[in-house]
N, C-alpha and C positions, 0 to 999 in steps of 0.2 A: 503494499500501500503504500503510495508516493505522501511526500511532507501533506499536500494542497487536501486529499483526501482524508488524511487523519485530523487535519485541522475541523475537516468540517464535520466534526462529530458534534450532534447535537447538544446543544445548552443544558438539555433537562441532564443528559448524561455526565453532562462537567460536574453539574455542581453534584449529582449523587457522588461522586469520587472524591469529591472535597468532603462533600458531610462522612462519607466514611473515614477519612485520612483526619479529618478533625475528631472524630471519636473516639479513636484510637490513642488519640495525642501523642502522633508522631513526632520523636524527638528531633529529627533528621527533616523536617517539612522546608528548612529554608536552601537545603539542597543538597546533591550526595555526598553526605560527608562519615558514612559508614567506616571509613578506612581511618578516623580519629581515635585516638585511644581517649582521650580526655571526653569527657559528654559534653554535646554542646547544648547552647539553648539560648533564649533571649534574656538582654538583660537589658534595663528601661532605668533611666535617673534623669533626674532634674538639672538641666545646665544652668537656667538664671532665672531667677525669681524678682520680684519686686513688690513689697510691701503696700498693702491697697492699690495695685497697680495689675498692669497687666504686661508682657513680655513674650517674644516668641512670633507674633503674627506676622506671615508671610518670610517665614525661616527657608534657607536656600543652601543647602550641604553640599562639600565635596571630600575626597580623600584627598592627601597629600602623597608624597610618594613614601611615606612612611605606615600609609593606612590609617593615618589620624584626621576623625573626623575637624571640619572649617564651618563654622556657622555662621552665614549674615543673617538680621533679625531686626523687629521692630520693637521699641520698647514705646509702646503706646502711651505712659504715663509722659507728656513732652514732645512725643513724638520722636525719638532720635534714632537713627539708625547705627545698631551693635553691630559687633562681630566676635567670634568665641573662637577658642581654636584649642584643642588638648596638645599639651606639653608632652606627654607620655603618661605624666604625673599626675598633672592639674591641669582644670579650664583656665585657661585665659580669655577674660572679658575685657573691653573697652568699648570706648565711643570712637565711632568713625564720622559719623556728620550731626550736629546739633540745631544746627542752623535751619528753624521753618519744623514743619512736620511732614510727615512721609506717609504713604501709603501708594494703595493701587499697583503693588506687585514689587518684590526686592529680588535679585539673583546674584547669584555668588558664580564667578570660575575661578580656576588657578591656574598660573599659568608654571612653565617649565621650572621654575625655581620656587615654586609654591608659594610664589606670591599672589594676595588675594585681588583680584577684581570686581566690583559689585557696581551695578546697575539701578535706580532707583529712582520714584517720585517723588518732588517734592510738591504735595498738593493744595500748600496751602497759597503759593503764586503759578502752579503749573507748569513746573521748570521736570525736566528730565536732566537725571545727574549722573556722574559715572564719580568714584572713586575708585583708586589703587594705592599699596601698599608698594612705595618702592625700594622699600629695604631699611628704610630710617624713619618713615614718615608718611601719612597720607599723603597724596594728592588727590583734591578733589575740584571738581570742572563742571560747570553749568553747560549742557550740549544744546538744549531748546529752552527758551521763555518765549510763549507766543501766545500766551493768555489761554492757553486749551491746555485740560487735561491730559498724562501723557498714563499709559496704564497697559495693564499686560505686560509687563516688560521682563524680557530673557534675557542672558548674556554666555558666551562663548567665547573663545579664543583661538586666534590659528597657530601654525606651528613656528611662526615666528613672537608668539608672546601678545600678537596685537588682538585688540577687543574689536568684537562683534556684534551687536545690539539688536534686537527686534522689540517693536513695541507698536501699541496704536495713539494714534493722534486724533482727538476727537474733535479740532478744526475740522478736516477733511472727513473724517471716519475711515481715516486708512491705516493699512500696516506699512509699517516702515522698518527699513534697515538702515543702522548708522556705523560706521566701520572707520578705524584708525590705520593708517598706512604706516605707521611709525613716524608720521611728520606731521597729519593733520585729519581731520576727520571730514568722513564724505554721508551725506544724506541720500537714500534713495526710497521712493515711493514704491514698494511690491504691490498692493492690490488693495483695493477697497475690504475693509474686513474688522475683523478685532481678536482677542484670546489667542495671543501669540507664542510661538517657541521655538527656539533657535538651536543648530548646530552646526558644525563646522565640518569638513568633509576633507581628507586627504589630501586633494588639490587646493584645500584652503579656500574652497566657496561653499558660504552659508546655503543651507537647508532650512526652510522654515514652515511649520506647521501653525495652522489657523482657522479661525471661523472667517467664511468668506461672506460675499453678498449677500449671499441665499440663506447665507444662516448653518450650512453645511459645513462637512470639515474639508480645510482646503490645504493643498499643498504645495511650496515655490521652492523652486531651486535657481540657483544662478549660473549662466550660461557661458558669461564671460562679458556678455554684452546686452543682455536681456535676461528677464524674469520668465523659467517655463512654470507655467501656472494651470496648475490640475485640481479637479475637484474627487475627490476620493469616495467620499459616502453623503449621497443625497437622506439628509436625515428626515421623517417626518417632524420631528424634534430639534431644536435650538443646540447646535452645536456649542459646548460650554467649552470648560480648562481643558486643557490638552497637552503634552509634552513628546518632543521628539527626542531620537536616537538613533543613530547610524552604526551600521553593523561592519564587520571587515573589509567588505564590498561597496561601503558608502550607500547601503540601500537603507533608505528609511523604515522608523520602527514608529507607530505612533500612539500612544494611549490618550482615550478623550473619553467627556462624557456627554450624554445629550438629554437635553432637559425641554419637557413640556411646562413653558409660564402659564398658559390658558388652563391647566386642569390641574398646577401645580403640584405634578407628580417627581417623585424622587428622581435622579438621575441614575441612567445606565451606564455600566463602564462598559466601553468596548476598545478594541484594538486591531488596527488596522497597520499591514506590511507590505515593502514589496518584493518580490521574490527575484527580480533581473527582469519581467516580460509583463505581469499582473500586479493588480493589489489585488490584495486578499483581508477579509473583514470581519471580523467576529466577536461577537457578547462574550463578556466574562461574569459579570457581577451586576446585580442590580443595586438602587440605595447606594450612588457612589457619588465623592464629588473630590477635587484638587490631587487630581493624579500626578504618580511621577513614576520614569522607567527608567532602566537601567538594563544591560543583556551581557548574560554572563561569558565565561569563556567559548563555551560550545553558542553563541548566537541567542541565546534561550531569553526569552523576557523575564525580567523581575519588577513586581508592579505593587507602589505603596499607594494607599489612598485611602478616603474617611468615609464612613458610613455615617452618613447624616442623619439618619433614623434614632440610630441607636448610640452614636455618639461615640464608635470605636474606632482604631485605627486597625485597619486591615493589612493584608499581605499577599498577594497571587504571583503563582509561577508556574511557567508549563514547563510537568518535565517530559515533554517528547513524547508524552499521550494525552495527558490531558491537564486543565488546572486545577492546581490546587491552592486552596484561599486558606487563611487562617487570621484568626483575632489575635492582635498583638497586644493593642491595652485597650481595657474596657473598663477601667478605674474610672466612673464620672464621667464629664464630658469631655472626650480628647480626641483627637488625629487631624485637626484641620489643616491645612498648608504642610502636607507632608510632602518632605523632599528625598531620596534615594539615592544612593549611591553602594558597590559592591565592592571587596577589597580584592586582594589578589588569592584570597582562597574561594572565593565566588560567596563568600559570607556578606547579606546586608546589612548597611546602616542608614536608620531614618531617623530626620528632625520632625519633628510636629509641636503641635501648639495643645494645653492643656488648658481648654477655658472654665474650667470646675477651678482650676488653683489660678490661673492667670501665668501660667507658666510654661516658659522652653523645654522640651524632652526631645530625650534622645535614644531611641532603641537599637540595640546594635547583636548580631546573633553569632556566636562563638563560645569560644572558652570561658 
């Protein structure tokens, strides 16, 4: 049976297998760790907390070359942009930008020297901003200040450590791409739409997933002189939050949610991927939002997301036959703004927001 046929397994069968896996409490549900001597499990901790406030919204996580997590996030009291990193023994937390109030999306990328690059929006004056660590201090720039909100911001860096930022500008309701060539910034209109995510291919060209003007899932890639625009999933509902990553062949893999505003129904979690000749789309779960995706060393997707009905952090992985789904944190109202990355053992690391306590939380699978 080929891959396309296998991925055609009906969703009902997927949920049955997932339910069985959950029922037996599979200790190695995060990945094929049967050869490990030390038992593996999920470890959950609070990274940052703020008395009588909230911290952790719009969190974005990356792992450095040592496998240590770095997280950018919003501390809502005062609206400050924050940055936390694990040193190997403790969390180091610092303020990045405290001038103004920030919202509508924060995104983090690490370059080849493990230096953080952060894109974000200052919503009180509607600016697109960018901060990066130069090795000694933070350099902060205002990229756009045209009086219109900048939303759904996402950042990635190319092989030269140059940043690329996708975002929506409500002034023209367009998806835009900003990139730095080492000397100056260039800004390009991609298409009409919203809800962006960006990844950079091996040829240093950007790939962007987004909600297009028909409110369907769209995909754009830069061809060198123009954008190749492709509609992927013509949804009966609205395409909502999405996240893109690329495999070793630069083929895109996108996780996204669909939402019916008229019926106010919960979002469905869906997954789309390109195999070199065709797009394939499948459903993973219902009652989902704020998804994030990473691919393991075998090119299989790992996805973190939030259950907005039960307010849980959830995790799904494709094991080669079916989707395995697990609830990771169920204590209180948790799981918003998930961001996932995999270490060199394919173990997942996830940052997310704890609404009950107003905390930034972090979950990892391992020893």
